[in-house]
mmCIF file as gemmi writes it, N, C-alpha and C atoms, coordinates in Angstrom:
data_model
loop_
_atom_site.group_PDB
_atom_site.id
_atom_site.type_symbol
_atom_site.label_atom_id
_atom_site.label_alt_id
_atom_site.label_comp_id
_atom_site.label_asym_id
_atom_site.label_entity_id
_atom_site.label_seq_id
_atom_site.pdbx_PDB_ins_code
_atom_site.Cartn_x
_atom_site.Cartn_y
_atom_site.Cartn_z
_atom_site.occupancy
_atom_site.B_iso_or_equiv
_atom_site.pdbx_formal_charge
_atom_site.auth_seq_id
_atom_site.auth_asym_id
_atom_site.pdbx_PDB_model_num
ATOM 1 N N . MET Axp A 1 ? -13.175 21.343 -3.123 1 0 ? 1 A 1
ATOM 2 C CA . MET Axp A 1 ? -12.376 20.22 -2.659 1 0 ? 1 A 1
ATOM 3 C C . MET Axp A 1 ? -11.956 19.393 -3.872 1 0 ? 1 A 1
ATOM 4 N N . SER Axp A 2 ? -10.682 19.047 -3.934 1 0 ? 2 A 1
ATOM 5 C CA . SER Axp A 2 ? -10.145 18.273 -5.052 1 0 ? 2 A 1
ATOM 6 C C . SER Axp A 2 ? -10.569 16.809 -4.961 1 0 ? 2 A 1
ATOM 7 N N . ARG Axp A 3 ? -10.673 16.221 -6.112 1 0 ? 3 A 1
ATOM 8 C CA . ARG Axp A 3 ? -10.973 14.793 -6.21 1 0 ? 3 A 1
ATOM 9 C C . ARG Axp A 3 ? -9.657 14.018 -6.133 1 0 ? 3 A 1
ATOM 10 N N . ILE Axp A 4 ? -9.687 12.816 -5.588 1 0 ? 4 A 1
ATOM 11 C CA . ILE Axp A 4 ? -8.492 11.969 -5.507 1 0 ? 4 A 1
ATOM 12 C C . ILE Axp A 4 ? -8.757 10.69 -6.289 1 0 ? 4 A 1
ATOM 13 N N . GLU Axp A 5 ? -7.895 10.421 -7.265 1 0 ? 5 A 1
ATOM 14 C CA . GLU Axp A 5 ? -7.964 9.195 -8.062 1 0 ? 5 A 1
ATOM 15 C C . GLU Axp A 5 ? -6.731 8.352 -7.729 1 0 ? 5 A 1
ATOM 16 N N . THR Axp A 6 ? -6.941 7.078 -7.5 1 0 ? 6 A 1
ATOM 17 C CA . THR Axp A 6 ? -5.85 6.182 -7.116 1 0 ? 6 A 1
ATOM 18 C C . THR Axp A 6 ? -5.525 5.223 -8.253 1 0 ? 6 A 1
ATOM 19 N N . ALA Axp A 7 ? -4.253 5.187 -8.648 1 0 ? 7 A 1
ATOM 20 C CA . ALA Axp A 7 ? -3.816 4.238 -9.673 1 0 ? 7 A 1
ATOM 21 C C . ALA Axp A 7 ? -3.933 2.818 -9.116 1 0 ? 7 A 1
ATOM 22 N N . PRO Axp A 8 ? -4.325 1.853 -9.949 1 0 ? 8 A 1
ATOM 23 C CA . PRO Axp A 8 ? -4.477 0.471 -9.471 1 0 ? 8 A 1
ATOM 24 C C . PRO Axp A 8 ? -3.212 -0.092 -8.824 1 0 ? 8 A 1
ATOM 25 N N . GLU Axp A 9 ? -2.052 0.357 -9.284 1 0 ? 9 A 1
ATOM 26 C CA . GLU Axp A 9 ? -0.779 -0.141 -8.738 1 0 ? 9 A 1
ATOM 27 C C . GLU Axp A 9 ? -0.577 0.227 -7.281 1 0 ? 9 A 1
ATOM 28 N N . VAL Axp A 10 ? -1.251 1.248 -6.807 1 0 ? 10 A 1
ATOM 29 C CA . VAL Axp A 10 ? -1.111 1.66 -5.411 1 0 ? 10 A 1
ATOM 30 C C . VAL Axp A 10 ? -1.587 0.534 -4.48 1 0 ? 10 A 1
ATOM 31 N N . PHE Axp A 11 ? -2.569 -0.212 -4.925 1 0 ? 11 A 1
ATOM 32 C CA . PHE Axp A 11 ? -3.058 -1.317 -4.096 1 0 ? 11 A 1
ATOM 33 C C . PHE Axp A 11 ? -1.995 -2.415 -3.969 1 0 ? 11 A 1
ATOM 34 N N . ASP Axp A 12 ? -1.136 -2.565 -4.983 1 0 ? 12 A 1
ATOM 35 C CA . ASP Axp A 12 ? 0.009 -3.479 -4.877 1 0 ? 12 A 1
ATOM 36 C C . ASP Axp A 12 ? 0.973 -2.991 -3.805 1 0 ? 12 A 1
ATOM 37 N N . ASP Axp A 13 ? 1.145 -1.667 -3.727 1 0 ? 13 A 1
ATOM 38 C CA . ASP Axp A 13 ? 1.999 -1.088 -2.686 1 0 ? 13 A 1
ATOM 39 C C . ASP Axp A 13 ? 1.447 -1.427 -1.306 1 0 ? 13 A 1
ATOM 40 N N . PHE Axp A 14 ? 0.124 -1.273 -1.121 1 0 ? 14 A 1
ATOM 41 C CA . PHE Axp A 14 ? -0.491 -1.603 0.166 1 0 ? 14 A 1
ATOM 42 C C . PHE Axp A 14 ? -0.329 -3.09 0.484 1 0 ? 14 A 1
ATOM 43 N N . ASP Axp A 15 ? -0.468 -3.946 -0.515 1 0 ? 15 A 1
ATOM 44 C CA . ASP Axp A 15 ? -0.262 -5.388 -0.301 1 0 ? 15 A 1
ATOM 45 C C . ASP Axp A 15 ? 1.154 -5.658 0.184 1 0 ? 15 A 1
ATOM 46 N N . ARG Axp A 16 ? 2.13 -4.967 -0.416 1 0 ? 16 A 1
ATOM 47 C CA . ARG Axp A 16 ? 3.526 -5.138 -0.01 1 0 ? 16 A 1
ATOM 48 C C . ARG Axp A 16 ? 3.724 -4.723 1.444 1 0 ? 16 A 1
ATOM 49 N N . PHE Axp A 17 ? 3.116 -3.608 1.842 1 0 ? 17 A 1
ATOM 50 C CA . PHE Axp A 17 ? 3.225 -3.158 3.24 1 0 ? 17 A 1
ATOM 51 C C . PHE Axp A 17 ? 2.582 -4.171 4.178 1 0 ? 17 A 1
ATOM 52 N N . LEU Axp A 18 ? 1.411 -4.652 3.8 1 0 ? 18 A 1
ATOM 53 C CA . LEU Axp A 18 ? 0.694 -5.599 4.665 1 0 ? 18 A 1
ATOM 54 C C . LEU Axp A 18 ? 1.458 -6.9 4.838 1 0 ? 18 A 1
ATOM 55 N N . GLU Axp A 19 ? 2.103 -7.374 3.784 1 0 ? 19 A 1
ATOM 56 C CA . GLU Axp A 19 ? 2.922 -8.589 3.9 1 0 ? 19 A 1
ATOM 57 C C . GLU Axp A 19 ? 4.055 -8.371 4.893 1 0 ? 19 A 1
ATOM 58 N N . HIS Axp A 20 ? 4.709 -7.234 4.802 1 0 ? 20 A 1
ATOM 59 C CA . HIS Axp A 20 ? 5.813 -6.925 5.715 1 0 ? 20 A 1
ATOM 60 C C . HIS Axp A 20 ? 5.307 -6.799 7.157 1 0 ? 20 A 1
ATOM 61 N N . ILE Axp A 21 ? 4.208 -6.062 7.33 1 0 ? 21 A 1
ATOM 62 C CA . ILE Axp A 21 ? 3.651 -5.864 8.671 1 0 ? 21 A 1
ATOM 63 C C . ILE Axp A 21 ? 3.199 -7.202 9.263 1 0 ? 21 A 1
ATOM 64 N N . ALA Axp A 22 ? 2.655 -8.072 8.443 1 0 ? 22 A 1
ATOM 65 C CA . ALA Axp A 22 ? 2.19 -9.38 8.918 1 0 ? 22 A 1
ATOM 66 C C . ALA Axp A 22 ? 3.338 -10.202 9.495 1 0 ? 22 A 1
ATOM 67 N N . GLN Axp A 23 ? 4.533 -10.01 8.978 1 0 ? 23 A 1
ATOM 68 C CA . GLN Axp A 23 ? 5.697 -10.738 9.476 1 0 ? 23 A 1
ATOM 69 C C . GLN Axp A 23 ? 6.232 -10.161 10.785 1 0 ? 23 A 1
ATOM 70 N N . PHE Axp A 24 ? 6.125 -8.854 10.964 1 0 ? 24 A 1
ATOM 71 C CA . PHE Axp A 24 ? 6.829 -8.218 12.064 1 0 ? 24 A 1
ATOM 72 C C . PHE Axp A 24 ? 5.95 -7.516 13.108 1 0 ? 24 A 1
ATOM 73 N N . ASP Axp A 25 ? 4.723 -7.122 12.727 1 0 ? 25 A 1
ATOM 74 C CA . ASP Axp A 25 ? 3.878 -6.378 13.667 1 0 ? 25 A 1
ATOM 75 C C . ASP Axp A 25 ? 2.419 -6.444 13.216 1 0 ? 25 A 1
ATOM 76 N N . VAL Axp A 26 ? 1.881 -7.646 13.17 1 0 ? 26 A 1
ATOM 77 C CA . VAL Axp A 26 ? 0.561 -7.874 12.579 1 0 ? 26 A 1
ATOM 78 C C . VAL Axp A 26 ? -0.537 -7.028 13.222 1 0 ? 26 A 1
ATOM 79 N N . GLY Axp A 27 ? -0.445 -6.75 14.476 1 0 ? 27 A 1
ATOM 80 C CA . GLY Axp A 27 ? -1.482 -5.989 15.157 1 0 ? 27 A 1
ATOM 81 C C . GLY Axp A 27 ? -1.592 -4.54 14.728 1 0 ? 27 A 1
ATOM 82 N N . SER Axp A 28 ? -0.554 -3.989 14.11 1 0 ? 28 A 1
ATOM 83 C CA . SER Axp A 28 ? -0.576 -2.577 13.747 1 0 ? 28 A 1
ATOM 84 C C . SER Axp A 28 ? -1.07 -2.326 12.323 1 0 ? 28 A 1
ATOM 85 N N . ALA Axp A 29 ? -1.346 -3.36 11.57 1 0 ? 29 A 1
ATOM 86 C CA . ALA Axp A 29 ? -1.705 -3.198 10.151 1 0 ? 29 A 1
ATOM 87 C C . ALA Axp A 29 ? -2.886 -2.253 9.925 1 0 ? 29 A 1
ATOM 88 N N . PRO Axp A 30 ? -4.025 -2.448 10.57 1 0 ? 30 A 1
ATOM 89 C CA . PRO Axp A 30 ? -5.149 -1.536 10.306 1 0 ? 30 A 1
ATOM 90 C C . PRO Axp A 30 ? -4.826 -0.072 10.64 1 0 ? 30 A 1
ATOM 91 N N . GLU Axp A 31 ? -4.143 0.142 11.747 1 0 ? 31 A 1
ATOM 92 C CA . GLU Axp A 31 ? -3.793 1.498 12.161 1 0 ? 31 A 1
ATOM 93 C C . GLU Axp A 31 ? -2.843 2.156 11.164 1 0 ? 31 A 1
ATOM 94 N N . ARG Axp A 32 ? -1.857 1.403 10.688 1 0 ? 32 A 1
ATOM 95 C CA . ARG Axp A 32 ? -0.868 1.973 9.778 1 0 ? 32 A 1
ATOM 96 C C . ARG Axp A 32 ? -1.477 2.309 8.428 1 0 ? 32 A 1
ATOM 97 N N . ILE Axp A 33 ? -2.323 1.438 7.907 1 0 ? 33 A 1
ATOM 98 C CA . ILE Axp A 33 ? -2.978 1.726 6.634 1 0 ? 33 A 1
ATOM 99 C C . ILE Axp A 33 ? -3.918 2.923 6.796 1 0 ? 33 A 1
ATOM 100 N N . ALA Axp A 34 ? -4.621 2.993 7.922 1 0 ? 34 A 1
ATOM 101 C CA . ALA Axp A 34 ? -5.515 4.131 8.179 1 0 ? 34 A 1
ATOM 102 C C . ALA Axp A 34 ? -4.731 5.44 8.227 1 0 ? 34 A 1
ATOM 103 N N . GLU Axp A 35 ? -3.524 5.425 8.798 1 0 ? 35 A 1
ATOM 104 C CA . GLU Axp A 35 ? -2.696 6.627 8.846 1 0 ? 35 A 1
ATOM 105 C C . GLU Axp A 35 ? -2.362 7.115 7.432 1 0 ? 35 A 1
ATOM 106 N N . ILE Axp A 36 ? -2.031 6.18 6.553 1 0 ? 36 A 1
ATOM 107 C CA . ILE Axp A 36 ? -1.692 6.534 5.175 1 0 ? 36 A 1
ATOM 108 C C . ILE Axp A 36 ? -2.922 7.111 4.468 1 0 ? 36 A 1
ATOM 109 N N . VAL Axp A 37 ? -4.042 6.426 4.586 1 0 ? 37 A 1
ATOM 110 C CA . VAL Axp A 37 ? -5.272 6.87 3.925 1 0 ? 37 A 1
ATOM 111 C C . VAL Axp A 37 ? -5.7 8.238 4.447 1 0 ? 37 A 1
ATOM 112 N N . ASP Axp A 38 ? -5.65 8.444 5.75 1 0 ? 38 A 1
ATOM 113 C CA . ASP Axp A 38 ? -6.019 9.738 6.332 1 0 ? 38 A 1
ATOM 114 C C . ASP Axp A 38 ? -5.13 10.862 5.804 1 0 ? 38 A 1
ATOM 115 N N . ALA Axp A 39 ? -3.838 10.601 5.715 1 0 ? 39 A 1
ATOM 116 C CA . ALA Axp A 39 ? -2.911 11.621 5.22 1 0 ? 39 A 1
ATOM 117 C C . ALA Axp A 39 ? -3.199 11.952 3.758 1 0 ? 39 A 1
ATOM 118 N N . ILE Axp A 40 ? -3.475 10.931 2.959 1 0 ? 40 A 1
ATOM 119 C CA . ILE Axp A 40 ? -3.771 11.161 1.543 1 0 ? 40 A 1
ATOM 120 C C . ILE Axp A 40 ? -5.051 11.98 1.386 1 0 ? 40 A 1
ATOM 121 N N . GLN Axp A 41 ? -6.014 11.76 2.262 1 0 ? 41 A 1
ATOM 122 C CA . GLN Axp A 41 ? -7.273 12.512 2.193 1 0 ? 41 A 1
ATOM 123 C C . GLN Axp A 41 ? -7.058 14.012 2.41 1 0 ? 41 A 1
ATOM 124 N N . ILE Axp A 42 ? -6.003 14.38 3.095 1 0 ? 42 A 1
ATOM 125 C CA . ILE Axp A 42 ? -5.684 15.797 3.307 1 0 ? 42 A 1
ATOM 126 C C . ILE Axp A 42 ? -5.45 16.495 1.967 1 0 ? 42 A 1
ATOM 127 N N . LEU Axp A 43 ? -4.982 15.732 0.971 1 0 ? 43 A 1
ATOM 128 C CA . LEU Axp A 43 ? -4.718 16.323 -0.343 1 0 ? 43 A 1
ATOM 129 C C . LEU Axp A 43 ? -5.982 16.837 -1.017 1 0 ? 43 A 1
ATOM 130 N N . ALA Axp A 44 ? -7.142 16.356 -0.603 1 0 ? 44 A 1
ATOM 131 C CA . ALA Axp A 44 ? -8.397 16.847 -1.18 1 0 ? 44 A 1
ATOM 132 C C . ALA Axp A 44 ? -8.582 18.334 -0.882 1 0 ? 44 A 1
ATOM 133 N N . LYS Axp A 45 ? -8.108 18.772 0.268 1 0 ? 45 A 1
ATOM 134 C CA . LYS Axp A 45 ? -8.224 20.184 0.643 1 0 ? 45 A 1
ATOM 135 C C . LYS Axp A 45 ? -6.951 20.976 0.341 1 0 ? 45 A 1
ATOM 136 N N . ASN Axp A 46 ? -5.816 20.289 0.302 1 0 ? 46 A 1
ATOM 137 C CA . ASN Axp A 46 ? -4.522 20.947 0.104 1 0 ? 46 A 1
ATOM 138 C C . ASN Axp A 46 ? -3.69 20.173 -0.92 1 0 ? 46 A 1
ATOM 139 N N . PRO Axp A 47 ? -4.073 20.194 -2.196 1 0 ? 47 A 1
ATOM 140 C CA . PRO Axp A 47 ? -3.389 19.351 -3.19 1 0 ? 47 A 1
ATOM 141 C C . PRO Axp A 47 ? -1.936 19.723 -3.466 1 0 ? 47 A 1
ATOM 142 N N . LEU Axp A 48 ? -1.527 20.914 -3.101 1 0 ? 48 A 1
ATOM 143 C CA . LEU Axp A 48 ? -0.141 21.321 -3.335 1 0 ? 48 A 1
ATOM 144 C C . LEU Axp A 48 ? 0.721 21.176 -2.091 1 0 ? 48 A 1
ATOM 145 N N . MET Axp A 49 ? 0.211 20.468 -1.104 1 0 ? 49 A 1
ATOM 146 C CA . MET Axp A 49 ? 0.895 20.302 0.173 1 0 ? 49 A 1
ATOM 147 C C . MET Axp A 49 ? 2.228 19.56 0.053 1 0 ? 49 A 1
ATOM 148 N N . GLY Axp A 50 ? 2.303 18.586 -0.807 1 0 ? 50 A 1
ATOM 149 C CA . GLY Axp A 50 ? 3.513 17.778 -0.949 1 0 ? 50 A 1
ATOM 150 C C . GLY Axp A 50 ? 4.654 18.552 -1.589 1 0 ? 50 A 1
ATOM 151 N N . ARG Axp A 51 ? 5.847 18.049 -1.389 1 0 ? 51 A 1
ATOM 152 C CA . ARG Axp A 51 ? 7.029 18.702 -1.961 1 0 ? 51 A 1
ATOM 153 C C . ARG Axp A 51 ? 7.122 18.395 -3.461 1 0 ? 51 A 1
ATOM 154 N N . PRO Axp A 52 ? 7.535 19.379 -4.257 1 0 ? 52 A 1
ATOM 155 C CA . PRO Axp A 52 ? 7.673 19.148 -5.698 1 0 ? 52 A 1
ATOM 156 C C . PRO Axp A 52 ? 8.842 18.21 -5.988 1 0 ? 52 A 1
ATOM 157 N N . VAL Axp A 53 ? 8.643 17.322 -6.952 1 0 ? 53 A 1
ATOM 158 C CA . VAL Axp A 53 ? 9.705 16.435 -7.439 1 0 ? 53 A 1
ATOM 159 C C . VAL Axp A 53 ? 9.675 16.47 -8.967 1 0 ? 53 A 1
ATOM 160 N N . ARG Axp A 54 ? 10.449 15.651 -9.598 1 0 ? 54 A 1
ATOM 161 C CA . ARG Axp A 54 ? 10.607 15.663 -11.045 1 0 ? 54 A 1
ATOM 162 C C . ARG Axp A 54 ? 9.288 15.505 -11.812 1 0 ? 54 A 1
ATOM 163 N N . GLY Axp A 55 ? 9.272 16.018 -12.997 1 0 ? 55 A 1
ATOM 164 C CA . GLY Axp A 55 ? 8.178 15.795 -13.912 1 0 ? 55 A 1
ATOM 165 C C . GLY Axp A 55 ? 6.818 16.31 -13.469 1 0 ? 55 A 1
ATOM 166 N N . GLY Axp A 56 ? 6.798 17.353 -12.653 1 0 ? 56 A 1
ATOM 167 C CA . GLY Axp A 56 ? 5.529 17.917 -12.219 1 0 ? 56 A 1
ATOM 168 C C . GLY Axp A 56 ? 4.809 17.109 -11.152 1 0 ? 56 A 1
ATOM 169 N N . MET Axp A 57 ? 5.478 16.102 -10.619 1 0 ? 57 A 1
ATOM 170 C CA . MET Axp A 57 ? 4.875 15.303 -9.554 1 0 ? 57 A 1
ATOM 171 C C . MET Axp A 57 ? 5.223 15.903 -8.203 1 0 ? 57 A 1
ATOM 172 N N . ARG Axp A 58 ? 4.572 15.387 -7.19 1 0 ? 58 A 1
ATOM 173 C CA . ARG Axp A 58 ? 4.8 15.843 -5.814 1 0 ? 58 A 1
ATOM 174 C C . ARG Axp A 58 ? 4.869 14.613 -4.91 1 0 ? 58 A 1
ATOM 175 N N . GLU Axp A 59 ? 5.499 14.792 -3.74 1 0 ? 59 A 1
ATOM 176 C CA . GLU Axp A 59 ? 5.56 13.735 -2.727 1 0 ? 59 A 1
ATOM 177 C C . GLU Axp A 59 ? 4.99 14.248 -1.412 1 0 ? 59 A 1
ATOM 178 N N . LEU Axp A 60 ? 4.146 13.441 -0.825 1 0 ? 60 A 1
ATOM 179 C CA . LEU Axp A 60 ? 3.608 13.729 0.497 1 0 ? 60 A 1
ATOM 180 C C . LEU Axp A 60 ? 4.294 12.8 1.487 1 0 ? 60 A 1
ATOM 181 N N . VAL Axp A 61 ? 4.982 13.381 2.463 1 0 ? 61 A 1
ATOM 182 C CA . VAL Axp A 61 ? 5.65 12.598 3.494 1 0 ? 61 A 1
ATOM 183 C C . VAL Axp A 61 ? 4.627 12.319 4.594 1 0 ? 61 A 1
ATOM 184 N N . ILE Axp A 62 ? 4.511 11.032 4.945 1 0 ? 62 A 1
ATOM 185 C CA . ILE Axp A 62 ? 3.512 10.583 5.91 1 0 ? 62 A 1
ATOM 186 C C . ILE Axp A 62 ? 4.233 9.883 7.053 1 0 ? 62 A 1
ATOM 187 N N . GLY Axp A 63 ? 4.066 10.353 8.27 1 0 ? 63 A 1
ATOM 188 C CA . GLY Axp A 63 ? 4.707 9.718 9.424 1 0 ? 63 A 1
ATOM 189 C C . GLY Axp A 63 ? 6.207 9.877 9.384 1 0 ? 63 A 1
ATOM 190 N N . ARG Axp A 64 ? 6.893 8.987 10.121 1 0 ? 64 A 1
ATOM 191 C CA . ARG Axp A 64 ? 8.353 9.045 10.156 1 0 ? 64 A 1
ATOM 192 C C . ARG Axp A 64 ? 8.937 7.725 10.63 1 0 ? 64 A 1
ATOM 193 N N . GLY Axp A 65 ? 10.223 7.577 10.417 1 0 ? 65 A 1
ATOM 194 C CA . GLY Axp A 65 ? 10.938 6.379 10.854 1 0 ? 65 A 1
ATOM 195 C C . GLY Axp A 65 ? 10.369 5.103 10.273 1 0 ? 65 A 1
ATOM 196 N N . SER Axp A 66 ? 10.292 4.08 11.082 1 0 ? 66 A 1
ATOM 197 C CA . SER Axp A 66 ? 9.8 2.781 10.609 1 0 ? 66 A 1
ATOM 198 C C . SER Axp A 66 ? 8.32 2.823 10.259 1 0 ? 66 A 1
ATOM 199 N N . ARG Axp A 67 ? 7.633 3.879 10.678 1 0 ? 67 A 1
ATOM 200 C CA . ARG Axp A 67 ? 6.209 4.048 10.348 1 0 ? 67 A 1
ATOM 201 C C . ARG Axp A 67 ? 6.006 5.145 9.308 1 0 ? 67 A 1
ATOM 202 N N . GLY Axp A 68 ? 7.063 5.487 8.602 1 0 ? 68 A 1
ATOM 203 C CA . GLY Axp A 68 ? 6.988 6.563 7.625 1 0 ? 68 A 1
ATOM 204 C C . GLY Axp A 68 ? 6.786 6.064 6.212 1 0 ? 68 A 1
ATOM 205 N N . TYR Axp A 69 ? 6.026 6.831 5.452 1 0 ? 69 A 1
ATOM 206 C CA . TYR Axp A 69 ? 5.725 6.503 4.063 1 0 ? 69 A 1
ATOM 207 C C . TYR Axp A 69 ? 5.832 7.764 3.23 1 0 ? 69 A 1
ATOM 208 N N . VAL Axp A 70 ? 5.915 7.589 1.91 1 0 ? 70 A 1
ATOM 209 C CA . VAL Axp A 70 ? 5.945 8.698 0.979 1 0 ? 70 A 1
ATOM 210 C C . VAL Axp A 70 ? 4.967 8.363 -0.141 1 0 ? 70 A 1
ATOM 211 N N . ALA Axp A 71 ? 4.034 9.282 -0.403 1 0 ? 71 A 1
ATOM 212 C CA . ALA Axp A 71 ? 3.054 9.106 -1.468 1 0 ? 71 A 1
ATOM 213 C C . ALA Axp A 71 ? 3.441 9.985 -2.655 1 0 ? 71 A 1
ATOM 214 N N . LEU Axp A 72 ? 3.545 9.383 -3.821 1 0 ? 72 A 1
ATOM 215 C CA . LEU Axp A 72 ? 3.854 10.1 -5.053 1 0 ? 72 A 1
ATOM 216 C C . LEU Axp A 72 ? 2.545 10.411 -5.769 1 0 ? 72 A 1
ATOM 217 N N . TYR Axp A 73 ? 2.375 11.672 -6.157 1 0 ? 73 A 1
ATOM 218 C CA . TYR Axp A 73 ? 1.131 12.048 -6.822 1 0 ? 73 A 1
ATOM 219 C C . TYR Axp A 73 ? 1.352 13.199 -7.787 1 0 ? 73 A 1
ATOM 220 N N . ARG Axp A 74 ? 0.355 13.393 -8.617 1 0 ? 74 A 1
ATOM 221 C CA . ARG Axp A 74 ? 0.348 14.529 -9.538 1 0 ? 74 A 1
ATOM 222 C C . ARG Axp A 74 ? -0.988 15.245 -9.359 1 0 ? 74 A 1
ATOM 223 N N . TYR Axp A 75 ? -0.932 16.551 -9.234 1 0 ? 75 A 1
ATOM 224 C CA . TYR Axp A 75 ? -2.151 17.352 -9.148 1 0 ? 75 A 1
ATOM 225 C C . TYR Axp A 75 ? -2.371 18.037 -10.486 1 0 ? 75 A 1
ATOM 226 N N . VAL Axp A 76 ? -3.548 17.844 -11.067 1 0 ? 76 A 1
ATOM 227 C CA . VAL Axp A 76 ? -3.909 18.492 -12.325 1 0 ? 76 A 1
ATOM 228 C C . VAL Axp A 76 ? -4.953 19.553 -11.993 1 0 ? 76 A 1
ATOM 229 N N . GLU Axp A 77 ? -4.496 20.784 -11.992 1 0 ? 77 A 1
ATOM 230 C CA . GLU Axp A 77 ? -5.355 21.896 -11.563 1 0 ? 77 A 1
ATOM 231 C C . GLU Axp A 77 ? -6.591 22.044 -12.453 1 0 ? 77 A 1
ATOM 232 N N . GLN Axp A 78 ? -6.429 21.858 -13.764 1 0 ? 78 A 1
ATOM 233 C CA . GLN Axp A 78 ? -7.551 22.03 -14.681 1 0 ? 78 A 1
ATOM 234 C C . GLN Axp A 78 ? -8.69 21.052 -14.37 1 0 ? 78 A 1
ATOM 235 N N . LEU Axp A 79 ? -8.355 19.892 -13.844 1 0 ? 79 A 1
ATOM 236 C CA . LEU Axp A 79 ? -9.351 18.882 -13.477 1 0 ? 79 A 1
ATOM 237 C C . LEU Axp A 79 ? -9.666 18.918 -11.979 1 0 ? 79 A 1
ATOM 238 N N . ASP Axp A 80 ? -8.904 19.705 -11.252 1 0 ? 80 A 1
ATOM 239 C CA . ASP Axp A 80 ? -8.981 19.746 -9.787 1 0 ? 80 A 1
ATOM 240 C C . ASP Axp A 80 ? -8.947 18.323 -9.214 1 0 ? 80 A 1
ATOM 241 N N . THR Axp A 81 ? -7.96 17.556 -9.695 1 0 ? 81 A 1
ATOM 242 C CA . THR Axp A 81 ? -7.842 16.147 -9.324 1 0 ? 81 A 1
ATOM 243 C C . THR Axp A 81 ? -6.411 15.806 -8.929 1 0 ? 81 A 1
ATOM 244 N N . VAL Axp A 82 ? -6.291 15.06 -7.844 1 0 ? 82 A 1
ATOM 245 C CA . VAL Axp A 82 ? -5.019 14.499 -7.387 1 0 ? 82 A 1
ATOM 246 C C . VAL Axp A 82 ? -4.965 13.059 -7.881 1 0 ? 82 A 1
ATOM 247 N N . PHE Axp A 83 ? -3.923 12.716 -8.627 1 0 ? 83 A 1
ATOM 248 C CA . PHE Axp A 83 ? -3.729 11.354 -9.095 1 0 ? 83 A 1
ATOM 249 C C . PHE Axp A 83 ? -2.639 10.707 -8.242 1 0 ? 83 A 1
ATOM 250 N N . LEU Axp A 84 ? -3.039 9.801 -7.367 1 0 ? 84 A 1
ATOM 251 C CA . LEU Axp A 84 ? -2.102 9.077 -6.508 1 0 ? 84 A 1
ATOM 252 C C . LEU Axp A 84 ? -1.454 7.986 -7.338 1 0 ? 84 A 1
ATOM 253 N N . LEU Axp A 85 ? -0.129 8.037 -7.479 1 0 ? 85 A 1
ATOM 254 C CA . LEU Axp A 85 ? 0.584 7.156 -8.389 1 0 ? 85 A 1
ATOM 255 C C . LEU Axp A 85 ? 1.289 5.993 -7.701 1 0 ? 85 A 1
ATOM 256 N N . ALA Axp A 86 ? 1.817 6.222 -6.502 1 0 ? 86 A 1
ATOM 257 C CA . ALA Axp A 86 ? 2.568 5.178 -5.806 1 0 ? 86 A 1
ATOM 258 C C . ALA Axp A 86 ? 2.751 5.579 -4.343 1 0 ? 86 A 1
ATOM 259 N N . VAL Axp A 87 ? 3 4.58 -3.514 1 0 ? 87 A 1
ATOM 260 C CA . VAL Axp A 87 ? 3.317 4.805 -2.108 1 0 ? 87 A 1
ATOM 261 C C . VAL Axp A 87 ? 4.47 3.874 -1.762 1 0 ? 87 A 1
ATOM 262 N N . ARG Axp A 88 ? 5.437 4.395 -1.024 1 0 ? 88 A 1
ATOM 263 C CA . ARG Axp A 88 ? 6.567 3.573 -0.586 1 0 ? 88 A 1
ATOM 264 C C . ARG Axp A 88 ? 6.878 3.903 0.86 1 0 ? 88 A 1
ATOM 265 N N . THR Axp A 89 ? 7.665 3.058 1.504 1 0 ? 89 A 1
ATOM 266 C CA . THR Axp A 89 ? 8.125 3.388 2.844 1 0 ? 89 A 1
ATOM 267 C C . THR Axp A 89 ? 9.252 4.412 2.72 1 0 ? 89 A 1
ATOM 268 N N . GLN Axp A 90 ? 9.472 5.172 3.762 1 0 ? 90 A 1
ATOM 269 C CA . GLN Axp A 90 ? 10.544 6.168 3.721 1 0 ? 90 A 1
ATOM 270 C C . GLN Axp A 90 ? 11.91 5.503 3.64 1 0 ? 90 A 1
ATOM 271 N N . ARG Axp A 91 ? 11.983 4.261 4.029 1 0 ? 91 A 1
ATOM 272 C CA . ARG Axp A 91 ? 13.276 3.561 4.013 1 0 ? 91 A 1
ATOM 273 C C . ARG Axp A 91 ? 13.603 2.937 2.664 1 0 ? 91 A 1
ATOM 274 N N . GLU Axp A 92 ? 12.627 2.895 1.761 1 0 ? 92 A 1
ATOM 275 C CA . GLU Axp A 92 ? 12.882 2.387 0.414 1 0 ? 92 A 1
ATOM 276 C C . GLU Axp A 92 ? 13.583 3.479 -0.391 1 0 ? 92 A 1
ATOM 277 N N . SER Axp A 93 ? 14.448 3.071 -1.312 1 0 ? 93 A 1
ATOM 278 C CA . SER Axp A 93 ? 15.223 4.047 -2.074 1 0 ? 93 A 1
ATOM 279 C C . SER Axp A 93 ? 14.467 4.59 -3.285 1 0 ? 93 A 1
ATOM 280 N N . GLY Axp A 94 ? 13.42 3.942 -3.694 1 0 ? 94 A 1
ATOM 281 C CA . GLY Axp A 94 ? 12.664 4.418 -4.853 1 0 ? 94 A 1
ATOM 282 C C . GLY Axp A 94 ? 11.317 3.732 -4.912 1 0 ? 94 A 1
ATOM 283 N N . TYR Axp A 95 ? 10.545 4.098 -5.92 1 0 ? 95 A 1
ATOM 284 C CA . TYR Axp A 95 ? 9.223 3.525 -6.094 1 0 ? 95 A 1
ATOM 285 C C . TYR Axp A 95 ? 9.313 2.278 -6.942 1 0 ? 95 A 1
ATOM 286 N N . LYS Axp A 96 ? 8.431 1.333 -6.72 1 0 ? 96 A 1
ATOM 287 C CA . LYS Axp A 96 ? 8.338 0.144 -7.547 1 0 ? 96 A 1
ATOM 288 C C . LYS Axp A 96 ? 7.824 0.575 -8.905 1 0 ? 96 A 1
ATOM 289 N N . ARG Axp A 97 ? 8.052 -0.213 -9.913 1 0 ? 97 A 1
ATOM 290 C CA . ARG Axp A 97 ? 7.597 0.069 -11.269 1 0 ? 97 A 1
ATOM 291 C C . ARG Axp A 97 ? 8.284 1.283 -11.878 1 0 ? 97 A 1
ATOM 292 N N . GLY Axp A 98 ? 9.424 1.678 -11.338 1 0 ? 98 A 1
ATOM 293 C CA . GLY Axp A 98 ? 10.254 2.727 -11.925 1 0 ? 98 A 1
ATOM 294 C C . GLY Axp A 98 ? 9.685 4.127 -11.934 1 0 ? 98 A 1
ATOM 295 N N . ARG Axp A 99 ? 8.782 4.455 -11.063 1 0 ? 99 A 1
ATOM 296 C CA . ARG Axp A 99 ? 8.217 5.817 -11.045 1 0 ? 99 A 1
ATOM 297 C C . ARG Axp A 99 ? 9.2 6.795 -10.449 1 0 ? 99 A 1
């Protein structure tokens, strides 16, 4: 089973989601964050599951529509480690911090 390492900036992404959810659907916050975390945990068993993108990174599509997210990560086979780099909503055009 692969190890999953989370970049500190990912927690800023979660804060951004929680601020938005607090304005529009406060009751769904725990469920939505749990959905993201559960999906990311799947990468421990299937690190190549996400679609390939530039620079050797991959994207994992989580959910859909207004409840959809995309996780950007890199899998380093030699370390058997998934490095989670960023998470965004599917409706955002790109990742924060220029990733």
